[in-house]
N, C-alpha and C positions, 0 to 999 in steps of 0.2 A: 203631687201636682208638678208635672214636668213643664219647664219653660220651652220656648220654641226651639232653642238649640238642642235641648234634650230630645224633643220630639223628632228633630231631624236626624240626630246621630242614632236614634233608636230604630230608624228605618233602614232597610238593606242598602239603599244607595248612600245614605248618610254614614253608616258604619264603614262602608268601603272607602269613602272619601276621607273619613277621620283617620282610618288606619294608614292610608297612603300618605296623608299630609302630616301625620303625627299630632293630630288635634286631640284635645281632651275628649274622653268618652264617658260621661257620667252614667252611672248605673242607676237602675230603679231601686231605691232603698226600701227594705222591708221594715215598715213601721208598725206600731201597735203594741199592746201590752203582752202579747203572747211570747212565750219563750222560743228560742231558736228550735227549729225542727231538725233533729239529727243528733249524732253522738258527739261526745267530747273526748278529744285526745289529750291525755294527761301525762305530764312528765314531772321530774323533780321528786322532792320528798315532802311529806307533811300530811295534813288531815283533809285535803281537799276532796279526795275521792268519795269519802263517806258523805260529805256535805253536798256534793254535786248529785249523788244518787238520791239523797233525800229531796233535793229540789225537783228531781224528775228526769235527769239525764242518764243516758247510757254512757258509762265511762269505760274507756279502753286505752291501752298503751300502744297498740300496733298501728301499722300504716293503713291508709285508706282515707276516703272522703270523710270530712268531719265538719260539723257546724262550728266548732270552736277548738282551738289548740291552746291549752293552758299549761304553763310551767310554774311550779312552785320553787322559786329560787331563794326562799327564806334562809336556806342553809348555807348559801354562798358567802364566804367571808374573805376569800383570796381572789385576786385578779385572775390567777391561773385557772380558777374554777369556772370562770365565765365561758370556757369552752363548752361546758355542758349546755349552755343556752344555745350556742351554735348547733351542737349536735342534735338537739331536739327540734329546733325550728327550721333547720336547713331543708329537711324533707317536708315537714308539716306545713310550712307556709304555702307550698304548691298544692296542698290537698284541702285547703279551706274552701268551703262551699260559698256561693255568692251570698253577700251580706253576712259572711262569717265573722268570727271574733278571735283575735289573738290577744291573750291576756298573760301577763307576768305578775306573779305575786312575790313580793320581797319583804325584807324587814326594814329597809331604809337606813341601816347603820353601816357606815364604812365606805371605803373607796369602791370596792367591787359593786356594792349596792347602788352607789351613785351612778356607776357606769351603765346600769340598766336603763336609765332615763334616755341616754343617747341611743341605745339599742331600740327601745320601743318607739321613740319618735321617728327613727329611720324606717323601722318595719312598717309603721303606719303609712308611710309614703310609698311603700312597695306593694302592700296587699292590694288586690284588685277586686273588681265586680262588687263594689259597695261594702267590702270588708273593712274592719277597723282594728286598731290595736291600743291597748291600755296597760298601764302599770299601777298596781295596787301595793302600797307599802302598808303592811298591817303589823300591829303590835302582837306579841305572842298569844295573848288572850282575846284578841279583837274578834268581834262578831262579823262575819263576812257575808252572811246569807243575803241581806238586803242589797248590798252592792253587787254581788254576783248575779242576783236576779235581774238587776237593772242592766248590767253590762252584757248579759247573755240573753237579751230580749230585744225586740224591735223598738223599745223605748229609748235605747241609746244610739239609734241609727245615725245621728249627726254629731256624735261625740267621738273624737278620735285623737290619739296622741296625747292623752291626758295622764296625769299622775294624781292618784287619789290616796290620801293618807287616812288610815283608820286607827284610832287609839282604842285601848281597852276601855270599856264602859259597861255600865249595868245593862244587861240585855233586856230588850223590851219587844220581843217578837210579836207581831200582830196575830190575832186569832185566825184571821182570814187574809192571806196574802193578796187576794184579788180586791179586797176592800180594807186596806191597812189603816185608813183614816176614819173608819166607822166610829160614830159617836164623838168625833172631834170637831172643833170649830176653827175655821181658818178665815183670815181676812186678807184680801188682795187689793192693793191700791192700783189705780189706773186700770180698772177691770172692764171698762166699757167696750173695748175693742182690741183687735190685734193680739199681741202676746198676752196681755192681761186677761182677755176673754178666754183664751186657750188655757191659761193657768186655772181659771175658775172652773172650766169644764172638766179638766183632768182631776183636780182635787175633789170635785163633786163625784166624779166617777169612782174615785177611790174611797168614797164614803163620807167625806166631810160636809158639814154645813158651811157654805161659803158666804161670808159677808163681802159683797162686791162694792168697793168704794171708788168714787171718781168725782170730778168737779161737777157742780150743778149744771153747767152748760151741756154736759153729756148725759143728763138725766134720763132721757128717753131710751137711748142705747143701753145705758146702765141697767135700767129696769128690765129691758128685754133679755140681757145676759143673765141677770139674777133669776128671772122666771124660767129661762131655759135650763138652768142648772139646779133649780129647786132651792136656791139660796135666798138671800135678802139683799136689798140695795141700800146703800148709805151715801147720800150726796155729801162730799167732803173735799174741800180744797186743802191739801196737805200743807200748804204754805201759810194758811191762816193762823193767826195767833192762838185762837181757841181750838184748833184742829186736834192737837194731841189729847187734850182733856175731853173733848167731845167724843173722840173715838174710844178712849178708855172707858168713859161713862157708858157709852152704848154697849160695849162688850160686857161690861160688868153687870149692867141692868138686864140685858136680854139673854146673856149666855153664861154669866157667872165667871167670865174670864175668857181666855183664848189659848189655843194650842199651837196654831201655826200663823205666823205673820210673814207675808210676802210683800216686800218693798219693790213694787214694779213701776210705780208712777215715774215718768221721766219726760223731759222735753229736750229739743235741740234748738239752738239758735246759731247756726253755722256761719262763721265769717272769719277771715284771717285776723290775727290779733291786732294788727295795725288799724284795721277798719272796724273792729268790734266796739260797740257802744258799751257804756257802763251798765245799762239796763240788760243788755244781752248777756253780759257776764254774770250779773247778780241773779237774774231770773233762773238761769240754768242751775247754778249752785244751790239756789233756794229750794228748788223742786227735787233735784237729783241727789243732793247730799245732806243739806241742813235739815230738811224735813225728816229724813231717816233718823238722824241723831235725836231730834226732838220727839218723834214718835216712839223710838226705843226707850227713851227716858220715861215717857208716860206709861208705856205698856209693860215695863219690867215687873211691876207688882201684879199685873193681870195675867202674865205668861205662866201657865201651869207647869208643874214639874214634868219634865220630859218634853217641854215645848221646843218648837223649832222656829228660827228666824232665817229667812232666805232673802238675800238681796240680789237685785239684778244690776250687775256691773256691765262691762262691755270690753271687747277686744281693744277698743280705742283707749280704754283706761290702762291697758297693759302696754300697748305699742305706740300710743299716740296717733294723731291723724291731722293732716294739714286742714286748717280751717275749723278745727274743733278743740282749741285750747281750753275753752270753758267746759265743754262736754267731757273731754279726756280728764281734766282736773277733777271734775265731780265723780267720774266713774273710778278713777284711781283712789279717790277718797273713800268710796264705798268699800273697796278692798281693805283700806285702813280700818274702817269700822269693824269689819269681820276679824281682822287680826287683833284688834284691841279687845273686843268683847268675847272672843272664843274662850279664853281661860276663865273669865268671869262667869260665863253661862255654864261652863263645864262643871263648876262647883255646885250648880243647882240641877245637874243632870239635864241641862238644856244645851242646844247647839245653835250655832250661827254659821252659815256658809254663803257663798255667792256663786252665781252663774255669770259667765261672761259671753254673751252671744256675739257671733260674728255676723256674716251677711244672712239675714233672715228675711224671707219674702213677706213684706208688709206693705201697707199703703205708702209708707215713707220711702221704702226702697223702690217701689213701682214708679215713683215720681222722679227718680234719679235720671240723669242723662244716660242714653243708651250705652255709650262706651264705659262709663263708670259702673253702671249696673252689671254689664257683662263681665267686667274685670272682677267685680266683687264676687260674682257667682263662680267663676272659674279658678280663682286664686286660692284653692284649697285642695287637699288631697282627694276629696270626694267630687271636686269639679262641679259643684252646684250649690245653690243657696239652700239654706235650711228653712223649715216651716215653724210657725209659732208653737205648734204642738211639740216640737223637739225641745224647745226651752221649757215648756210646761212639764214634760215627762221628767226632765232632769230635776226640776224643782220638786216634783212629787216624790222622787226618790230621796232627796235630801230632807223632805218633810216627813217621811215615813218614821213611825216609832222604831222600826227595825234598824234605822241608821244612827243609832245612839252614839257610835264611835266616830262618825264622820263629822268632824268639827274643825272649823277654821280653814276649810278648803275653798279654792276658787277654781271652778270647773268651766272650761271653755266649751261652749256649744257652737262650734264653728267649722265642723268638718275638717279639722286640723288646718285652719287658715295658715297660709304661708307668711302672714304678717304677725310678728310677735313671736314669743317663745312657746 
């Protein structure tokens, strides 16, 4: 879905003017569940060649056009060895196809490994035509297939400049990678529209029965979403005193528990701190943060082994934002929830992660003043806003049974927004 500026720069006169004036030229991103079309250029050392071939890619080492350039840097322990990264990507970055992928896989231990973060974040700002760059820190026995399938497909179109950490965990590869959530039950709060509706649709596409939850005032829209995805609707105000128990009982009685919990419900009440009312402060924290803590406490016994919790944070929770002290506080708190519960859930072979969306094209962003909206769209490496499906696809990857080692991560879905780290 191109905005008007994208439509203009996509025309011959617009491309000419953008080049002459040095204006951003957003590319058409290749979205969807399909893997990238083309070969993978592989460098470094390790086991990735066999894995990539099993996924379905042609793997080669020589020069030429490629859908992805991947370097296994897990062996690098000395700063002097970082030259290998330069030697591989110096020619390869020029040969990436449109919407291509640059991926570095490392171990995450030591000075030289930490240096890879600066490399990847810089490379992500240099790749062109909708390409992205990512860094994966993986433990020696970590399972990489789920993450590589995500990063090397259109599902990760609006994710760039990110660092994903994968621990060793009991592997739980799905029988069918096209329907990894088959036979599983997922609940999505705030599911009646926007990002929540997109999450419900993608999880259902991946095989889950989705319990779509939202406030009673959104009942009609909620029912429409649930019918569309073949799930069920549950009218629920997550801030209500009885909400945690009601949701837990519903999942227990109807489904015998739950496999995936997506905390998406959220509100904004934007105002500078000096003008913010007490109600505007409390209402945002009640929905965006306190409800998550209460629901997690109630659902812990209903979350089956191998369960997944995914929370929706925000770039505002990482970088802050003027006029959003309440919202940024709540979304930073969501990251705190992930950090606190990750080791606890790992002991039960469950995971918790967060996504942090940047500028996503929704009703809320459509109502922004023109200048603010355009700045939000262009201030990223991809020079455009994301779509609700971009957030949903990232959540589906984190919810997959194959992502057992992906725990305690905060993944920004922001096109590498220039705001924040």
